[in-house]
PDB file of the backbone (N, CA, C, O) and the ligand in Angstrom, with CONECT records:
HET     ZN  A 101       1
ATOM      1  N   UNK A   1     157.785  86.913  99.777  1.00  0.00           N
ATOM      2  CA  UNK A   1     158.073  86.068  98.534  1.00  0.00           C
ATOM      3  C   UNK A   1     156.756  85.498  97.995  1.00  0.00           C
ATOM      4  O   UNK A   1     155.990  84.795  98.653  1.00  0.00           O
ATOM      5  N   UNK A   2     156.577  85.885  96.707  1.00  0.00           N
ATOM      6  CA  UNK A   2     155.268  85.224  96.081  1.00  0.00           C
ATOM      7  C   UNK A   2     155.495  83.851  95.698  1.00  0.00           C
ATOM      8  O   UNK A   2     156.632  83.397  95.577  1.00  0.00           O
ATOM      9  N   UNK A   3     154.376  83.134  95.492  1.00  0.00           N
ATOM     10  CA  UNK A   3     154.420  81.767  94.995  1.00  0.00           C
ATOM     11  C   UNK A   3     154.811  81.987  93.451  1.00  0.00           C
ATOM     12  O   UNK A   3     154.380  82.859  92.697  1.00  0.00           O
ATOM     13  N   UNK A   4     155.819  80.883  93.153  1.00  0.00           N
ATOM     14  CA  UNK A   4     156.378  80.991  91.762  1.00  0.00           C
ATOM     15  C   UNK A   4     155.849  80.099  90.788  1.00  0.00           C
ATOM     16  O   UNK A   4     156.447  79.896  89.731  1.00  0.00           O
ATOM     17  N   UNK A   5     154.650  79.491  91.100  1.00  0.00           N
ATOM     18  CA  UNK A   5     153.854  78.717  89.946  1.00  0.00           C
ATOM     19  C   UNK A   5     153.414  79.738  88.984  1.00  0.00           C
ATOM     20  O   UNK A   5     153.136  80.893  89.309  1.00  0.00           O
ATOM     21  N   UNK A   6     153.354  79.214  87.642  1.00  0.00           N
ATOM     22  CA  UNK A   6     152.766  79.922  86.672  1.00  0.00           C
ATOM     23  C   UNK A   6     151.463  79.380  86.385  1.00  0.00           C
ATOM     24  O   UNK A   6     151.404  78.260  85.877  1.00  0.00           O
ATOM     25  N   UNK A   7     150.432  80.008  86.637  1.00  0.00           N
ATOM     26  CA  UNK A   7     149.012  79.396  86.561  1.00  0.00           C
ATOM     27  C   UNK A   7     148.402  79.959  85.333  1.00  0.00           C
ATOM     28  O   UNK A   7     148.897  80.942  84.782  1.00  0.00           O
ATOM     29  N   UNK A   8     147.378  79.384  84.905  1.00  0.00           N
ATOM     30  CA  UNK A   8     146.342  79.649  83.747  1.00  0.00           C
ATOM     31  C   UNK A   8     145.168  80.219  84.209  1.00  0.00           C
ATOM     32  O   UNK A   8     144.344  79.629  84.907  1.00  0.00           O
ATOM     33  N   UNK A   9     145.078  81.502  83.776  1.00  0.00           N
ATOM     34  CA  UNK A   9     144.010  82.308  83.972  1.00  0.00           C
ATOM     35  C   UNK A   9     142.780  82.295  82.809  1.00  0.00           C
ATOM     36  O   UNK A   9     143.125  82.638  81.678  1.00  0.00           O
ATOM     37  N   UNK A  10     141.759  82.023  82.962  1.00  0.00           N
ATOM     38  CA  UNK A  10     140.698  82.083  81.951  1.00  0.00           C
ATOM     39  C   UNK A  10     140.487  83.421  81.565  1.00  0.00           C
ATOM     40  O   UNK A  10     140.393  84.290  82.432  1.00  0.00           O
ATOM     41  N   UNK A  11     140.389  83.731  80.193  1.00  0.00           N
ATOM     42  CA  UNK A  11     140.230  85.034  79.723  1.00  0.00           C
ATOM     43  C   UNK A  11     139.414  84.800  78.369  1.00  0.00           C
ATOM     44  O   UNK A  11     139.202  83.723  77.811  1.00  0.00           O
ATOM     45  N   UNK A  12     139.005  86.101  77.976  1.00  0.00           N
ATOM     46  CA  UNK A  12     138.189  86.036  76.854  1.00  0.00           C
ATOM     47  C   UNK A  12     138.891  86.681  75.778  1.00  0.00           C
ATOM     48  O   UNK A  12     139.564  87.681  76.028  1.00  0.00           O
ATOM     49  N   UNK A  13     138.796  86.136  74.381  1.00  0.00           N
ATOM     50  CA  UNK A  13     139.208  87.081  73.447  1.00  0.00           C
ATOM     51  C   UNK A  13     138.053  87.160  72.278  1.00  0.00           C
ATOM     52  O   UNK A  13     137.217  86.296  72.014  1.00  0.00           O
ATOM     53  N   UNK A  14     138.216  88.249  71.747  1.00  0.00           N
ATOM     54  CA  UNK A  14     137.077  88.623  70.775  1.00  0.00           C
ATOM     55  C   UNK A  14     137.589  88.666  69.523  1.00  0.00           C
ATOM     56  O   UNK A  14     138.653  89.222  69.254  1.00  0.00           O
ATOM     57  N   UNK A  15     136.721  87.973  68.547  1.00  0.00           N
ATOM     58  CA  UNK A  15     136.994  88.534  67.148  1.00  0.00           C
ATOM     59  C   UNK A  15     135.462  89.015  66.704  1.00  0.00           C
ATOM     60  O   UNK A  15     134.499  89.065  67.469  1.00  0.00           O
ATOM     61  N   UNK A  16     135.462  89.303  65.509  1.00  0.00           N
ATOM     62  CA  UNK A  16     134.221  89.941  65.016  1.00  0.00           C
ATOM     63  C   UNK A  16     133.079  89.118  65.186  1.00  0.00           C
ATOM     64  O   UNK A  16     132.023  89.727  65.359  1.00  0.00           O
ATOM     65  N   UNK A  17     133.040  87.915  65.179  1.00  0.00           N
ATOM     66  CA  UNK A  17     131.795  87.170  65.105  1.00  0.00           C
ATOM     67  C   UNK A  17     131.591  86.540  66.515  1.00  0.00           C
ATOM     68  O   UNK A  17     130.427  86.419  66.895  1.00  0.00           O
ATOM     69  N   UNK A  18     132.519  86.160  67.264  1.00  0.00           N
ATOM     70  CA  UNK A  18     132.363  85.291  68.512  1.00  0.00           C
ATOM     71  C   UNK A  18     133.246  85.662  69.548  1.00  0.00           C
ATOM     72  O   UNK A  18     134.221  86.400  69.405  1.00  0.00           O
ATOM     73  N   UNK A  19     132.846  85.084  70.679  1.00  0.00           N
ATOM     74  CA  UNK A  19     133.818  85.354  71.876  1.00  0.00           C
ATOM     75  C   UNK A  19     134.530  83.854  72.007  1.00  0.00           C
ATOM     76  O   UNK A  19     133.943  82.783  71.856  1.00  0.00           O
ATOM     77  N   UNK A  20     135.740  84.012  72.282  1.00  0.00           N
ATOM     78  CA  UNK A  20     136.546  82.740  72.161  1.00  0.00           C
ATOM     79  C   UNK A  20     137.231  82.605  73.720  1.00  0.00           C
ATOM     80  O   UNK A  20     137.933  83.483  74.222  1.00  0.00           O
ATOM     81  N   UNK A  21     136.925  81.497  74.282  1.00  0.00           N
ATOM     82  CA  UNK A  21     137.508  81.402  75.633  1.00  0.00           C
ATOM     83  C   UNK A  21     138.846  80.880  75.539  1.00  0.00           C
ATOM     84  O   UNK A  21     139.099  79.933  74.795  1.00  0.00           O
ATOM     85  N   UNK A  22     139.800  81.498  76.320  1.00  0.00           N
ATOM     86  CA  UNK A  22     141.192  81.231  76.077  1.00  0.00           C
ATOM     87  C   UNK A  22     141.777  81.292  77.494  1.00  0.00           C
ATOM     88  O   UNK A  22     141.177  81.784  78.450  1.00  0.00           O
ATOM     89  N   UNK A  23     142.848  80.818  77.539  1.00  0.00           N
ATOM     90  CA  UNK A  23     143.781  80.884  79.062  1.00  0.00           C
ATOM     91  C   UNK A  23     145.021  81.608  78.794  1.00  0.00           C
ATOM     92  O   UNK A  23     145.677  81.348  77.785  1.00  0.00           O
ATOM     93  N   UNK A  24     145.400  82.538  79.668  1.00  0.00           N
ATOM     94  CA  UNK A  24     146.540  83.146  79.694  1.00  0.00           C
ATOM     95  C   UNK A  24     147.368  82.815  80.889  1.00  0.00           C
ATOM     96  O   UNK A  24     146.845  82.634  81.989  1.00  0.00           O
ATOM     97  N   UNK A  25     148.639  82.734  80.692  1.00  0.00           N
ATOM     98  CA  UNK A  25     149.501  82.075  81.874  1.00  0.00           C
ATOM     99  C   UNK A  25     150.153  83.455  82.518  1.00  0.00           C
ATOM    100  O   UNK A  25     150.588  84.364  81.812  1.00  0.00           O
ATOM    101  N   UNK A  26     150.155  83.470  83.803  1.00  0.00           N
ATOM    102  CA  UNK A  26     150.619  84.363  84.530  1.00  0.00           C
ATOM    103  C   UNK A  26     151.056  83.962  85.867  1.00  0.00           C
ATOM    104  O   UNK A  26     150.601  82.888  86.263  1.00  0.00           O
ATOM    105  N   UNK A  27     151.906  84.652  86.707  1.00  0.00           N
ATOM    106  CA  UNK A  27     152.210  84.188  87.978  1.00  0.00           C
ATOM    107  C   UNK A  27     151.182  84.110  89.101  1.00  0.00           C
ATOM    108  O   UNK A  27     150.339  85.004  89.187  1.00  0.00           O
ATOM    109  N   UNK A  28     151.197  83.200  89.882  1.00  0.00           N
ATOM    110  CA  UNK A  28     150.307  82.917  90.999  1.00  0.00           C
ATOM    111  C   UNK A  28     150.355  84.171  91.841  1.00  0.00           C
ATOM    112  O   UNK A  28     151.459  84.702  91.965  1.00  0.00           O
ATOM    113  N   UNK A  29     149.377  84.684  92.400  1.00  0.00           N
ATOM    114  CA  UNK A  29     149.200  86.005  93.209  1.00  0.00           C
ATOM    115  C   UNK A  29     149.313  85.694  94.642  1.00  0.00           C
ATOM    116  O   UNK A  29     149.352  86.641  95.428  1.00  0.00           O
ATOM    117  N   UNK A  30     149.372  84.470  95.088  1.00  0.00           N
ATOM    118  CA  UNK A  30     149.477  84.244  96.396  1.00  0.00           C
ATOM    119  C   UNK A  30     150.734  84.206  97.139  1.00  0.00           C
ATOM    120  O   UNK A  30     151.773  84.082  96.492  1.00  0.00           O
ATOM    121  N   UNK A  31     150.782  84.303  98.494  1.00  0.00           N
ATOM    122  CA  UNK A  31     152.019  84.453  99.001  1.00  0.00           C
ATOM    123  C   UNK A  31     152.579  82.977  99.219  1.00  0.00           C
ATOM    124  O   UNK A  31     151.843  82.037  99.520  1.00  0.00           O
ATOM    125  N   UNK A  32     153.958  82.868  99.034  1.00  0.00           N
ATOM    126  CA  UNK A  32     154.609  81.562  99.201  1.00  0.00           C
ATOM    127  C   UNK A  32     154.497  81.208 100.633  1.00  0.00           C
ATOM    128  O   UNK A  32     154.617  82.076 101.497  1.00  0.00           O
ATOM    129  N   UNK A  33     154.272  79.972 100.918  1.00  0.00           N
ATOM    130  CA  UNK A  33     154.401  79.357 102.301  1.00  0.00           C
ATOM    131  C   UNK A  33     155.428  78.364 102.438  1.00  0.00           C
ATOM    132  O   UNK A  33     155.754  78.052 103.584  1.00  0.00           O
ATOM    133  N   UNK A  34     156.039  77.771 101.379  1.00  0.00           N
ATOM    134  CA  UNK A  34     156.790  76.491 101.545  1.00  0.00           C
ATOM    135  C   UNK A  34     157.800  76.537 100.223  1.00  0.00           C
ATOM    136  O   UNK A  34     157.523  77.072  99.149  1.00  0.00           O
ATOM    137  N   UNK A  35     159.019  75.858 100.550  1.00  0.00           N
ATOM    138  CA  UNK A  35     159.956  75.734  99.487  1.00  0.00           C
ATOM    139  C   UNK A  35     159.854  74.264  99.167  1.00  0.00           C
ATOM    140  O   UNK A  35     159.982  73.395 100.029  1.00  0.00           O
ATOM    141  N   UNK A  36     159.609  74.009  97.838  1.00  0.00           N
ATOM    142  CA  UNK A  36     159.735  72.552  97.259  1.00  0.00           C
ATOM    143  C   UNK A  36     160.951  72.529  96.304  1.00  0.00           C
ATOM    144  O   UNK A  36     160.971  73.215  95.283  1.00  0.00           O
ATOM    145  N   UNK A  37     161.933  71.739  96.662  1.00  0.00           N
ATOM    146  CA  UNK A  37     163.070  71.893  95.645  1.00  0.00           C
ATOM    147  C   UNK A  37     163.688  73.379  95.660  1.00  0.00           C
ATOM    148  O   UNK A  37     164.109  73.907  96.689  1.00  0.00           O
ATOM    149  N   UNK A  38     163.690  73.981  94.411  1.00  0.00           N
ATOM    150  CA  UNK A  38     164.347  75.208  94.274  1.00  0.00           C
ATOM    151  C   UNK A  38     163.191  76.246  94.286  1.00  0.00           C
ATOM    152  O   UNK A  38     163.446  77.450  94.319  1.00  0.00           O
ATOM    153  N   UNK A  39     162.090  75.835  94.263  1.00  0.00           N
ATOM    154  CA  UNK A  39     160.779  76.734  93.990  1.00  0.00           C
ATOM    155  C   UNK A  39     159.823  77.052  95.198  1.00  0.00           C
ATOM    156  O   UNK A  39     159.387  76.159  95.926  1.00  0.00           O
ATOM    157  N   UNK A  40     159.567  78.205  95.340  1.00  0.00           N
ATOM    158  CA  UNK A  40     158.558  78.539  96.621  1.00  0.00           C
ATOM    159  C   UNK A  40     157.243  78.584  95.968  1.00  0.00           C
ATOM    160  O   UNK A  40     157.074  79.021  94.830  1.00  0.00           O
ATOM    161  N   UNK A  41     156.275  78.096  96.762  1.00  0.00           N
ATOM    162  CA  UNK A  41     154.786  77.836  96.413  1.00  0.00           C
ATOM    163  C   UNK A  41     153.878  78.256  97.532  1.00  0.00           C
ATOM    164  O   UNK A  41     154.259  78.221  98.702  1.00  0.00           O
ATOM    165  N   UNK A  42     152.754  78.626  97.202  1.00  0.00           N
ATOM    166  CA  UNK A  42     151.747  78.813  98.258  1.00  0.00           C
ATOM    167  C   UNK A  42     151.186  77.239  98.477  1.00  0.00           C
ATOM    168  O   UNK A  42     151.601  76.324  97.765  1.00  0.00           O
ATOM    169  N   UNK A  43     150.197  77.032  99.541  1.00  0.00           N
ATOM    170  CA  UNK A  43     149.830  75.865  99.907  1.00  0.00           C
ATOM    171  C   UNK A  43     149.270  74.939  98.806  1.00  0.00           C
ATOM    172  O   UNK A  43     149.548  73.751  98.644  1.00  0.00           O
ATOM    173  N   UNK A  44     148.316  75.807  97.982  1.00  0.00           N
ATOM    174  CA  UNK A  44     147.615  75.150  96.881  1.00  0.00           C
ATOM    175  C   UNK A  44     148.629  74.353  95.798  1.00  0.00           C
ATOM    176  O   UNK A  44     148.482  73.231  95.314  1.00  0.00           O
ATOM    177  N   UNK A  45     149.697  75.317  95.590  1.00  0.00           N
ATOM    178  CA  UNK A  45     150.588  74.725  94.537  1.00  0.00           C
ATOM    179  C   UNK A  45     151.620  73.706  94.871  1.00  0.00           C
ATOM    180  O   UNK A  45     152.139  72.894  94.105  1.00  0.00           O
ATOM    181  N   UNK A  46     151.868  73.915  96.361  1.00  0.00           N
ATOM    182  CA  UNK A  46     152.643  72.539  97.028  1.00  0.00           C
ATOM    183  C   UNK A  46     151.657  71.336  96.659  1.00  0.00           C
ATOM    184  O   UNK A  46     152.068  70.338  96.067  1.00  0.00           O
ATOM    185  N   UNK A  47     150.663  71.462  96.951  1.00  0.00           N
ATOM    186  CA  UNK A  47     149.858  70.148  96.733  1.00  0.00           C
ATOM    187  C   UNK A  47     149.744  69.900  95.275  1.00  0.00           C
ATOM    188  O   UNK A  47     149.899  68.738  94.897  1.00  0.00           O
ATOM    189  N   UNK A  48     149.509  70.778  94.449  1.00  0.00           N
ATOM    190  CA  UNK A  48     149.612  70.370  93.087  1.00  0.00           C
ATOM    191  C   UNK A  48     150.743  69.881  92.326  1.00  0.00           C
ATOM    192  O   UNK A  48     150.693  69.162  91.328  1.00  0.00           O
ATOM    193  N   UNK A  49     151.922  70.419  92.988  1.00  0.00           N
ATOM    194  CA  UNK A  49     153.317  69.834  92.636  1.00  0.00           C
ATOM    195  C   UNK A  49     153.448  68.562  92.957  1.00  0.00           C
ATOM    196  O   UNK A  49     153.999  67.762  92.201  1.00  0.00           O
ATOM    197  N   UNK A  50     152.914  68.212  94.214  1.00  0.00           N
ATOM    198  CA  UNK A  50     153.044  66.771  94.755  1.00  0.00           C
ATOM    199  C   UNK A  50     152.016  65.882  94.003  1.00  0.00           C
ATOM    200  O   UNK A  50     152.228  64.671  93.955  1.00  0.00           O
ATOM    201  N   UNK A  51     150.931  66.405  93.424  1.00  0.00           N
ATOM    202  CA  UNK A  51     150.077  65.698  92.658  1.00  0.00           C
ATOM    203  C   UNK A  51     150.831  65.408  91.206  1.00  0.00           C
ATOM    204  O   UNK A  51     150.276  64.650  90.411  1.00  0.00           O
ATOM    205  N   UNK A  52     151.978  65.962  90.902  1.00  0.00           N
ATOM    206  CA  UNK A  52     152.462  65.857  89.607  1.00  0.00           C
ATOM    207  C   UNK A  52     151.945  66.693  88.690  1.00  0.00           C
ATOM    208  O   UNK A  52     151.988  66.410  87.493  1.00  0.00           O
ATOM    209  N   UNK A  53     151.417  67.780  89.131  1.00  0.00           N
ATOM    210  CA  UNK A  53     150.672  68.785  87.988  1.00  0.00           C
ATOM    211  C   UNK A  53     151.271  70.181  87.903  1.00  0.00           C
ATOM    212  O   UNK A  53     150.599  71.152  87.558  1.00  0.00           O
ATOM    213  N   UNK A  54     152.669  70.253  88.256  1.00  0.00           N
ATOM    214  CA  UNK A  54     153.512  71.372  87.911  1.00  0.00           C
ATOM    215  C   UNK A  54     154.792  70.983  87.391  1.00  0.00           C
ATOM    216  O   UNK A  54     155.469  70.108  87.930  1.00  0.00           O
ATOM    217  N   UNK A  55     155.120  71.564  86.429  1.00  0.00           N
ATOM    218  CA  UNK A  55     156.401  71.280  85.725  1.00  0.00           C
ATOM    219  C   UNK A  55     157.553  71.797  86.612  1.00  0.00           C
ATOM    220  O   UNK A  55     157.416  72.658  87.481  1.00  0.00           O
ATOM    221  N   UNK A  56     158.691  71.179  86.294  1.00  0.00           N
ATOM    222  CA  UNK A  56     159.918  71.517  87.211  1.00  0.00           C
ATOM    223  C   UNK A  56     160.278  72.923  87.071  1.00  0.00           C
ATOM    224  O   UNK A  56     161.099  73.388  87.862  1.00  0.00           O
ATOM    225  N   UNK A  57     159.702  73.752  86.047  1.00  0.00           N
ATOM    226  CA  UNK A  57     160.178  75.257  86.289  1.00  0.00           C
ATOM    227  C   UNK A  57     158.921  76.023  86.811  1.00  0.00           C
ATOM    228  O   UNK A  57     158.850  77.249  86.736  1.00  0.00           O
ATOM    229  N   UNK A  58     157.955  75.262  87.331  1.00  0.00           N
ATOM    230  CA  UNK A  58     156.896  76.075  88.009  1.00  0.00           C
ATOM    231  C   UNK A  58     155.652  76.259  87.093  1.00  0.00           C
ATOM    232  O   UNK A  58     154.690  76.869  87.560  1.00  0.00           O
ATOM    233  N   UNK A  59     155.602  75.803  85.893  1.00  0.00           N
ATOM    234  CA  UNK A  59     154.519  75.872  85.100  1.00  0.00           C
ATOM    235  C   UNK A  59     153.377  74.912  85.324  1.00  0.00           C
ATOM    236  O   UNK A  59     153.505  73.705  85.120  1.00  0.00           O
ATOM    237  N   UNK A  60     152.341  75.424  85.715  1.00  0.00           N
ATOM    238  CA  UNK A  60     151.182  74.466  86.037  1.00  0.00           C
ATOM    239  C   UNK A  60     150.767  73.789  84.627  1.00  0.00           C
ATOM    240  O   UNK A  60     150.845  74.352  83.535  1.00  0.00           O
ATOM    241  N   UNK A  61     150.358  72.611  84.840  1.00  0.00           N
ATOM    242  CA  UNK A  61     149.938  71.816  83.685  1.00  0.00           C
ATOM    243  C   UNK A  61     148.693  72.657  83.216  1.00  0.00           C
ATOM    244  O   UNK A  61     148.051  73.410  83.948  1.00  0.00           O
ATOM    245  N   UNK A  62     148.431  72.395  81.778  1.00  0.00           N
ATOM    246  CA  UNK A  62     147.269  73.036  81.223  1.00  0.00           C
ATOM    247  C   UNK A  62     145.952  72.660  81.667  1.00  0.00           C
ATOM    248  O   UNK A  62     145.785  71.505  82.061  1.00  0.00           O
ATOM    249  N   UNK A  63     145.047  73.430  81.657  1.00  0.00           N
ATOM    250  CA  UNK A  63     143.727  73.123  82.465  1.00  0.00           C
ATOM    251  C   UNK A  63     143.065  71.826  81.892  1.00  0.00           C
ATOM    252  O   UNK A  63     142.421  71.117  82.666  1.00  0.00           O
ATOM    253  N   UNK A  64     143.187  71.489  80.601  1.00  0.00           N
ATOM    254  CA  UNK A  64     142.685  70.317  79.978  1.00  0.00           C
ATOM    255  C   UNK A  64     143.385  69.121  80.489  1.00  0.00           C
ATOM    256  O   UNK A  64     142.710  68.109  80.681  1.00  0.00           O
ATOM    257  N   UNK A  65     144.711  69.105  80.746  1.00  0.00           N
ATOM    258  CA  UNK A  65     145.612  68.059  81.222  1.00  0.00           C
ATOM    259  C   UNK A  65     145.264  67.795  82.749  1.00  0.00           C
ATOM    260  O   UNK A  65     145.164  66.656  83.206  1.00  0.00           O
ATOM    261  N   UNK A  66     145.095  68.909  83.470  1.00  0.00           N
ATOM    262  CA  UNK A  66     144.730  68.662  84.728  1.00  0.00           C
ATOM    263  C   UNK A  66     143.287  68.021  85.064  1.00  0.00           C
ATOM    264  O   UNK A  66     143.052  67.301  86.034  1.00  0.00           O
ATOM    265  N   UNK A  67     142.454  68.383  84.167  1.00  0.00           N
ATOM    266  CA  UNK A  67     141.098  67.857  84.242  1.00  0.00           C
ATOM    267  C   UNK A  67     141.287  66.181  83.990  1.00  0.00           C
ATOM    268  O   UNK A  67     140.725  65.344  84.696  1.00  0.00           O
ATOM    269  N   UNK A  68     142.151  65.864  82.894  1.00  0.00           N
ATOM    270  CA  UNK A  68     142.331  64.564  82.483  1.00  0.00           C
ATOM    271  C   UNK A  68     142.807  63.676  83.758  1.00  0.00           C
ATOM    272  O   UNK A  68     142.267  62.602  84.025  1.00  0.00           O
ATOM    273  N   UNK A  69     143.876  64.229  84.521  1.00  0.00           N
ATOM    274  CA  UNK A  69     144.401  63.655  85.531  1.00  0.00           C
ATOM    275  C   UNK A  69     143.395  63.408  86.743  1.00  0.00           C
ATOM    276  O   UNK A  69     143.398  62.387  87.432  1.00  0.00           O
ATOM    277  N   UNK A  70     142.611  64.395  86.889  1.00  0.00           N
ATOM    278  CA  UNK A  70     141.631  64.280  87.985  1.00  0.00           C
ATOM    279  C   UNK A  70     140.613  63.297  87.478  1.00  0.00           C
ATOM    280  O   UNK A  70     139.998  62.613  88.297  1.00  0.00           O
ATOM    281  N   UNK A  71     140.380  63.169  86.130  1.00  0.00           N
ATOM    282  CA  UNK A  71     139.266  62.322  85.872  1.00  0.00           C
ATOM    283  C   UNK A  71     139.615  60.938  85.740  1.00  0.00           C
ATOM    284  O   UNK A  71     138.775  60.042  85.819  1.00  0.00           O
ATOM    285  N   UNK A  72     141.018  60.715  85.512  1.00  0.00           N
ATOM    286  CA  UNK A  72     141.452  59.146  85.179  1.00  0.00           C
ATOM    287  C   UNK A  72     142.597  59.109  86.203  1.00  0.00           C
ATOM    288  O   UNK A  72     143.738  59.133  85.742  1.00  0.00           O
ATOM    289  N   UNK A  73     142.434  59.053  87.537  1.00  0.00           N
ATOM    290  CA  UNK A  73     143.509  58.785  88.378  1.00  0.00           C
ATOM    291  C   UNK A  73     144.303  57.639  88.257  1.00  0.00           C
ATOM    292  O   UNK A  73     145.488  57.678  88.589  1.00  0.00           O
ATOM    293  N   UNK A  74     143.716  56.495  87.764  1.00  0.00           N
ATOM    294  CA  UNK A  74     144.354  55.134  87.583  1.00  0.00           C
ATOM    295  C   UNK A  74     145.239  55.352  86.375  1.00  0.00           C
ATOM    296  O   UNK A  74     146.301  54.728  86.364  1.00  0.00           O
ATOM    297  N   UNK A  75     145.008  56.004  85.539  1.00  0.00           N
ATOM    298  CA  UNK A  75     145.722  56.202  84.254  1.00  0.00           C
ATOM    299  C   UNK A  75     147.097  57.107  84.412  1.00  0.00           C
ATOM    300  O   UNK A  75     148.113  56.982  83.729  1.00  0.00           O
ATOM    301  N   UNK A  76     146.895  57.955  85.374  1.00  0.00           N
ATOM    302  CA  UNK A  76     148.093  58.968  85.835  1.00  0.00           C
ATOM    303  C   UNK A  76     148.286  58.912  87.381  1.00  0.00           C
ATOM    304  O   UNK A  76     148.146  59.882  88.126  1.00  0.00           O
ATOM    305  N   UNK A  77     148.640  57.598  87.779  1.00  0.00           N
ATOM    306  CA  UNK A  77     148.839  57.560  89.174  1.00  0.00           C
ATOM    307  C   UNK A  77     149.991  58.610  89.858  1.00  0.00           C
ATOM    308  O   UNK A  77     149.845  58.971  91.026  1.00  0.00           O
ATOM    309  N   UNK A  78     150.959  58.998  89.177  1.00  0.00           N
ATOM    310  CA  UNK A  78     151.851  59.977  89.485  1.00  0.00           C
ATOM    311  C   UNK A  78     151.734  61.436  88.897  1.00  0.00           C
ATOM    312  O   UNK A  78     152.666  62.236  88.978  1.00  0.00           O
ATOM    313  N   UNK A  79     150.627  61.704  88.348  1.00  0.00           N
ATOM    314  CA  UNK A  79     150.276  63.005  87.624  1.00  0.00           C
ATOM    315  C   UNK A  79     151.172  62.739  86.417  1.00  0.00           C
ATOM    316  O   UNK A  79     151.467  61.652  85.921  1.00  0.00           O
ATOM    317  N   UNK A  80     151.571  64.068  86.024  1.00  0.00           N
ATOM    318  CA  UNK A  80     152.304  64.136  84.796  1.00  0.00           C
ATOM    319  C   UNK A  80     153.855  64.406  84.886  1.00  0.00           C
ATOM    320  O   UNK A  80     154.605  64.110  83.955  1.00  0.00           O
ATOM    321  N   UNK A  81     154.259  64.936  85.957  1.00  0.00           N
ATOM    322  CA  UNK A  81     155.553  65.394  86.439  1.00  0.00           C
ATOM    323  C   UNK A  81     156.063  64.810  87.508  1.00  0.00           C
ATOM    324  O   UNK A  81     155.406  64.901  88.545  1.00  0.00           O
ATOM    325  N   UNK A  82     157.159  64.179  87.526  1.00  0.00           N
ATOM    326  CA  UNK A  82     157.588  63.497  88.680  1.00  0.00           C
ATOM    327  C   UNK A  82     158.637  64.118  89.695  1.00  0.00           C
ATOM    328  O   UNK A  82     158.910  63.553  90.755  1.00  0.00           O
ATOM    329  N   UNK A  83     159.135  65.170  89.348  1.00  0.00           N
ATOM    330  CA  UNK A  83     160.345  65.951  89.990  1.00  0.00           C
ATOM    331  C   UNK A  83     160.005  66.131  91.504  1.00  0.00           C
ATOM    332  O   UNK A  83     160.851  66.065  92.396  1.00  0.00           O
ATOM    333  N   UNK A  84     158.673  66.365  91.697  1.00  0.00           N
ATOM    334  CA  UNK A  84     158.422  66.751  93.160  1.00  0.00           C
ATOM    335  C   UNK A  84     158.069  65.413  94.089  1.00  0.00           C
ATOM    336  O   UNK A  84     157.759  65.499  95.277  1.00  0.00           O
ATOM    337  N   UNK A  85     158.162  64.224  93.387  1.00  0.00           N
ATOM    338  CA  UNK A  85     157.670  62.922  94.015  1.00  0.00           C
ATOM    339  C   UNK A  85     158.576  62.860  95.301  1.00  0.00           C
ATOM    340  O   UNK A  85     157.980  62.786  96.375  1.00  0.00           O
ATOM    341  N   UNK A  86     159.951  62.881  95.309  1.00  0.00           N
ATOM    342  CA  UNK A  86     160.731  62.568  96.398  1.00  0.00           C
ATOM    343  C   UNK A  86     160.998  63.687  97.397  1.00  0.00           C
ATOM    344  O   UNK A  86     161.708  63.565  98.396  1.00  0.00           O
ATOM    345  N   UNK A  87     160.312  64.866  96.997  1.00  0.00           N
ATOM    346  CA  UNK A  87     160.794  66.112  97.815  1.00  0.00           C
ATOM    347  C   UNK A  87     159.659  66.399  99.048  1.00  0.00           C
ATOM    348  O   UNK A  87     158.451  66.181  98.949  1.00  0.00           O
ATOM    349  N   UNK A  88     160.269  66.871 100.074  1.00  0.00           N
ATOM    350  CA  UNK A  88     159.289  67.150 101.183  1.00  0.00           C
ATOM    351  C   UNK A  88     159.357  68.775 101.169  1.00  0.00           C
ATOM    352  O   UNK A  88     160.436  69.366 101.129  1.00  0.00           O
ATOM    353  N   UNK A  89     158.137  69.423 101.205  1.00  0.00           N
ATOM    354  CA  UNK A  89     158.099  70.697 101.299  1.00  0.00           C
ATOM    355  C   UNK A  89     158.668  71.278 102.661  1.00  0.00           C
ATOM    356  O   UNK A  89     158.428  70.648 103.691  1.00  0.00           O
ATOM    357  N   UNK A  90     159.395  72.423 102.717  1.00  0.00           N
ATOM    358  CA  UNK A  90     159.959  73.129 103.819  1.00  0.00           C
ATOM    359  C   UNK A  90     158.981  74.201 103.999  1.00  0.00           C
ATOM    360  O   UNK A  90     158.816  75.033 103.107  1.00  0.00           O
ATOM    361  N   UNK A  91     158.240  74.241 105.229  1.00  0.00           N
ATOM    362  CA  UNK A  91     157.207  75.005 105.372  1.00  0.00           C
ATOM    363  C   UNK A  91     157.587  76.430 106.016  1.00  0.00           C
ATOM    364  O   UNK A  91     157.033  76.852 107.031  1.00  0.00           O
ATOM    365  N   UNK A  92     158.472  77.042 105.405  1.00  0.00           N
ATOM    366  CA  UNK A  92     159.074  78.436 105.724  1.00  0.00           C
ATOM    367  C   UNK A  92     159.732  79.000 104.703  1.00  0.00           C
ATOM    368  O   UNK A  92     160.564  78.369 104.051  1.00  0.00           O
ATOM    369  N   UNK A  93     159.434  80.205 104.472  1.00  0.00           N
ATOM    370  CA  UNK A  93     160.041  80.869 103.317  1.00  0.00           C
ATOM    371  C   UNK A  93     160.967  82.014 103.633  1.00  0.00           C
ATOM    372  O   UNK A  93     160.520  83.005 104.211  1.00  0.00           O
ATOM    373  N   UNK A  94     162.184  81.932 103.298  1.00  0.00           N
ATOM    374  CA  UNK A  94     163.084  83.061 103.782  1.00  0.00           C
ATOM    375  C   UNK A  94     162.663  84.343 103.415  1.00  0.00           C
ATOM    376  O   UNK A  94     163.317  85.329 103.755  1.00  0.00           O
TER     377      UNK A  94
HETATM  378 ZN    ZN A 101     150.587  79.533  94.160  1.00  0.00          ZN2+
END
């Protein structure tokens, strides 16, 4: 079972005059090690979900939002999403 988080990957898009940095969303490529609610995550994404940085459907918060939460922990004591707050990860994946 693969981790079900949808992560942002840095990519480059080109137009005639300049190179634009962009982010593309795609599935995490790591193997899931735990179940949190209805989703399976790798260790890193379990931690991110508990930090409130993954939406209830598995989408990781946008890179800029993650940076804001990391920079201002007092402003975002529970991160951005609270669905994982009361959940304990189950460290085995069927
Ligand atoms: Zn993952």
